[in-house]
C-alpha positions in Angstrom: -30.8 -78.7 57.9 -32.3 -75.3 58.9 -32.4 -72.5 56.3 -32.3 -69.7 58.9 -30.6 -69.5 62.3 -32.1 -66.7 64.3 -32.5 -66.2 68.0 -35.8 -67.2 69.4 -36.4 -63.7 70.6 -39.8 -62.2 70.1 -40.3 -59.8 67.2 -42.9 -57.1 67.5 -44.4 -55.4 64.4 -44.7 -51.7 64.7 -47.5 -51.6 62.0 -51.1 -52.2 62.9 -53.1 -54.9 61.0 -56.2 -54.4 59.0 -58.4 -54.6 62.1 -56.4 -51.8 63.7 -54.7 -54.0 66.3 -51.1 -54.8 66.6 -50.4 -58.5 66.0 -49.1 -60.5 68.9 -45.4 -61.1 69.1 -44.1 -63.9 66.9 -41.2 -66.1 67.1 -38.3 -65.0 65.0 -37.6 -68.6 63.9 -41.1 -69.1 62.7 -41.0 -65.9 60.6 -37.7 -66.9 59.1 -39.1 -70.4 58.3 -42.1 -69.0 56.6 -40.0 -66.6 54.5 -37.7 -69.4 53.4 -40.5 -71.7 52.5 -42.3 -69.0 50.5 -39.1 -68.2 48.6 -38.6 -71.9 47.8 -42.2 -72.2 46.7 -41.9 -69.3 44.3 -38.6 -70.7 42.8 -40.3 -74.1 42.2 -43.2 -72.4 40.6 -41.0 -70.4 38.2 -39.0 -73.5 37.3 -41.8 -76.0 36.8 -44.8 -73.8 36.2 -47.0 -76.1 38.3 -49.0 -74.2 40.9 -50.1 -77.4 42.7 -46.6 -77.8 44.2 -47.7 -75.2 46.8 -50.4 -77.7 48.0 -48.3 -80.9 47.9 -46.8 -82.7 50.9 -43.4 -81.6 52.3 -40.4 -82.6 50.1 -37.9 -84.9 51.7 -34.2 -84.5 51.0 -31.1 -86.4 51.9 -30.1 -84.1 54.7 -33.3 -82.5 56.0 -37.1 -82.3 55.5 -38.6 -79.1 54.8 -42.1 -78.8 56.0 -44.6 -76.1 55.5 -44.9 -73.7 58.3 -48.3 -73.2 59.8 -50.3 -70.4 58.2 -50.4 -67.1 60.0 -53.9 -65.9 60.9 -55.3 -63.5 58.3 -55.6 -60.7 60.7 -51.8 -60.8 61.4 -50.5 -61.3 57.8 -50.6 -59.1 54.7 -53.1 -60.0 52.0 -51.3 -61.9 49.1 -53.4 -63.3 46.3 -53.2 -67.0 45.8 -51.3 -68.2 42.8 -53.2 -70.6 40.6 -53.2 -71.7 37.0 -55.4 -68.8 35.9 -53.0 -66.3 37.5 -50.0 -67.8 35.7 -51.8 -67.8 32.4 -52.7 -64.1 33.0 -49.1 -63.3 33.6 -48.1 -65.0 30.5 -50.8 -63.2 28.5 -49.6 -59.9 30.0 -46.1 -60.6 28.9 -47.2 -61.6 25.4 -49.3 -58.5 25.1 -46.3 -56.3 26.2 -44.1 -58.1 23.7 -46.7 -57.5 20.9 -47.1 -53.8 21.9 -43.3 -53.4 21.9 -43.1 -54.9 18.4 -46.0 -52.8 17.1 -44.4 -49.7 18.6 -41.0 -50.5 16.9 -42.7 -51.2 13.6 -44.6 -47.9 13.8 -41.4 -46.0 14.5 -39.6 -47.8 11.6 -42.5 -46.9 9.3 -42.5 -43.3 10.4 -38.7 -43.1 9.7 -39.2 -44.6 6.3 -42.1 -42.2 5.5 -40.0 -39.2 6.7 -37.0 -40.3 4.6 -39.3 -41.0 1.6 -40.7 -37.5 1.6 -37.9 -35.5 3.1 -35.0 -36.6 0.9 -36.7 -35.9 -2.5 -37.9 -32.5 -1.2 -34.4 -31.6 0.0 -32.9 -32.8 -3.3 -35.5 -30.7 -5.2 -34.8 -27.6 -3.1 -31.0 -27.8 -3.6 -31.0 -28.9 -7.2 -29.9 -26.5 -9.9 -32.8 -25.1 -12.0 -33.3 -26.9 -15.2 -32.8 -25.0 -18.4 -35.3 -25.7 -21.2 -34.5 -24.9 -24.7 -37.7 -23.7 -26.5 -38.5 -25.4 -29.7 -38.2 -23.2 -32.8 -41.5 -22.1 -34.3 -42.2 -21.2 -37.9 -45.0 -19.1 -39.4 -46.2 -19.5 -43.0 -48.2 -16.6 -44.5 -50.2 -17.2 -47.6 -50.0 -14.7 -50.4 -52.2 -11.6 -50.1 -53.0 -8.7 -52.3 -51.9 -5.3 -51.2 -54.4 -3.1 -49.6 -56.0 -0.4 -51.7 -54.6 3.0 -51.4 -56.5 5.1 -48.8 -57.9 8.4 -50.1 -56.8 11.1 -47.8 -58.1 14.6 -47.4 -56.0 17.3 -49.0 -55.3 20.7 -47.6 -53.8 23.8 -48.8 -51.9 26.7 -47.2 -52.6 30.2 -48.2 -49.7 32.5 -47.3 -50.4 36.2 -46.9 -49.0 38.2 -49.8 -45.6 39.8 -49.1 -47.1 43.1 -49.8 -50.5 44.6 -48.7 -52.3 48.0 -48.9 -51.6 50.4 -46.0 -55.3 51.3 -45.6 -58.5 50.1 -47.2 -57.7 50.1 -51.0 -61.2 51.4 -51.6 -60.4 54.6 -49.8 -60.7 57.7 -52.0 -57.4 59.3 -53.3 -57.7 63.1 -52.8 -54.3 64.0 -54.3 -52.2 62.0 -56.7 -48.5 61.5 -57.5 -46.5 64.1 -59.4 -46.7 67.9 -60.1 -49.6 69.8 -58.6 -50.7 73.1 -57.4 -49.6 73.5 -53.8 -52.7 73.4 -51.6 -51.0 75.3 -48.7 -48.0 77.6 -48.1 -45.9 74.8 -46.6 -47.1 72.2 -49.1 -44.9 71.0 -52.0 -45.8 71.6 -55.7 -44.2 68.2 -56.6 -46.2 65.6 -54.7 -43.9 62.5 -54.1 -46.8 60.3 -52.9 -50.5 60.0 -52.8 -53.1 61.1 -50.2 -55.7 58.6 -49.0 -58.9 59.9 -47.4 -59.5 56.8 -45.2 -61.1 58.7 -42.4 -59.7 60.3 -39.3 -58.4 57.6 -36.9 -58.4 54.8 -39.5 -55.7 52.2 -38.8 -52.5 52.3 -40.9 -50.6 49.1 -41.5 -47.0 48.3 -42.8 -47.1 47.1 -46.4 -44.4 44.5 -45.8 -41.9 43.2 -43.2 -39.0 45.5 -42.6 -36.9 47.7 -40.3 -37.7 51.3 -39.2 -35.1 53.7 -40.6 -36.7 57.1 -39.9 -39.3 58.6 -37.4 -40.3 62.1 -36.3 -42.6 61.7 -33.3 -43.5 64.5 -32.7 -41.6 66.6 -35.3 -41.9 69.9 -37.2 -41.4 68.4 -40.6 -44.0 68.7 -43.4 -45.0 65.1 -42.9 -45.8 65.6 -39.2 -46.0 62.3 -37.3 -44.5 59.8 -39.7 -42.4 56.7 -40.1 -40.2 55.3 -42.9 -39.7 51.5 -43.1 -37.0 49.7 -45.3 -38.0 46.4 -47.0 -36.5 43.9 -49.4 -39.2 43.0 -51.9 -38.5 40.8 -55.0 -34.7 41.2 -54.3 -34.9 45.0 -54.3 -34.6 47.5 -51.5 -37.8 49.5 -51.1 -38.6 52.2 -48.6 -42.3 53.0 -47.7 -43.2 56.2 -45.8 -46.4 57.1 -43.9 -47.2 60.7 -42.9 -49.7 63.1 -41.1 -50.7 60.4 -38.5 -52.3 61.2 -35.1 -50.1 62.3 -32.2 -49.4 59.3 -30.0 -50.6 56.7 -32.5 -47.2 55.7 -33.8 -45.0 53.8 -31.2 -42.1 52.8 -33.4 -38.4 53.9 -33.2 -35.4 53.6 -35.5 -34.2 50.0 -35.5 -37.5 48.4 -34.7 -38.6 45.5 -36.9 -42.2 45.1 -38.2 -44.1 42.5 -40.0 -46.4 42.8 -43.0 -49.8 44.2 -41.8 -48.6 45.4 -38.4 -50.5 48.4 -37.0 -48.1 51.3 -37.1 -50.4 54.3 -36.5 -53.7 56.0 -37.3 -54.8 58.6 -39.9 -54.5 62.2 -38.6 -53.7 65.7 -39.8 -50.3 66.6 -38.3 -47.6 68.5 -40.2 -48.4 70.5 -43.4 -51.9 69.2 -43.9 -55.3 70.7 -44.8 -57.3 67.8 -43.3 -57.1 64.3 -42.0 -55.5 62.0 -44.6 -52.6 59.5 -45.0 -49.6 60.6 -47.1 -48.1 57.3 -48.6 -44.8 57.1 -50.5 -42.8 54.3 -52.2 -39.0 54.9 -52.9 -37.3 52.4 -55.1 -33.7 51.7 -54.0 -34.5 53.6 -50.8 -34.3 57.1 -52.3 -36.1 57.4 -55.7 -39.8 58.2 -55.4 -42.2 56.2 -57.6 -46.0 56.2 -58.1 -47.1 54.1 -55.0 -50.6 53.3 -56.5 -49.0 51.9 -59.7 -46.3 50.0 -57.9 -48.8 48.4 -55.5 -51.3 47.5 -58.2 -48.5 45.8 -60.2 -48.0 43.4 -57.3 -51.5 43.1 -55.8 -53.7 43.6 -58.9 
């Protein structure tokens, strides 16, 4: 029985051979026979694994005998390596190596997945876990007995307040005319002197004896006291009025209603009004109206 039935027409190959020449025309039946025999040989080799079957004599069958076709010259056939025992073993080795590589790759992939899960899941759980609340342990402190520290000696200080009353000019200034009846020194001067005259020097500063409110001024005026000022005070619970006369023109800046403090500069010694020379006329009026000896009154409070 023939495996292939082809017409016996010549078959020309359009491809050149290794030598660059086109092979001669071959019979179609011979080509078909070679193809069938080669296919059968490969099938037997895969089934039995014996490469020597390719060299054995033709196999007889019940219906037909298959004989090997004559070999095609090398210059007209493609180069196919001959199959032998070594080639088969190499093929098996290659398959085994591929299988081992596949197994190793699968194991490596599984190991990588396990590692990723081992590290990723705890980290994810830690990131999403609620913060833990720690209750601090109570602490106690025991202090041994100790003696109180010694008292620290501190510096002391004192405050010296200015006296509520002070002299209007230098208290060592000479008194040129005292309090009370006298011989009038000038035609416009009084014979009953209601104050004292201090010769402190022309232009000497004049100060308020205590804090108070201005109640009278004559700046400038034509009264006997010339440029003068009267200040009302409350001293030791009593109303006292002090008066300062004969001061220089332009040296007394106060007006009625102004307030002054003890020792404030209120003018300078001059010779305005009914005066025979530069001096300060100084008066003290108890209750605001009754004249008293200003020197005795001041010394009773200042010594």
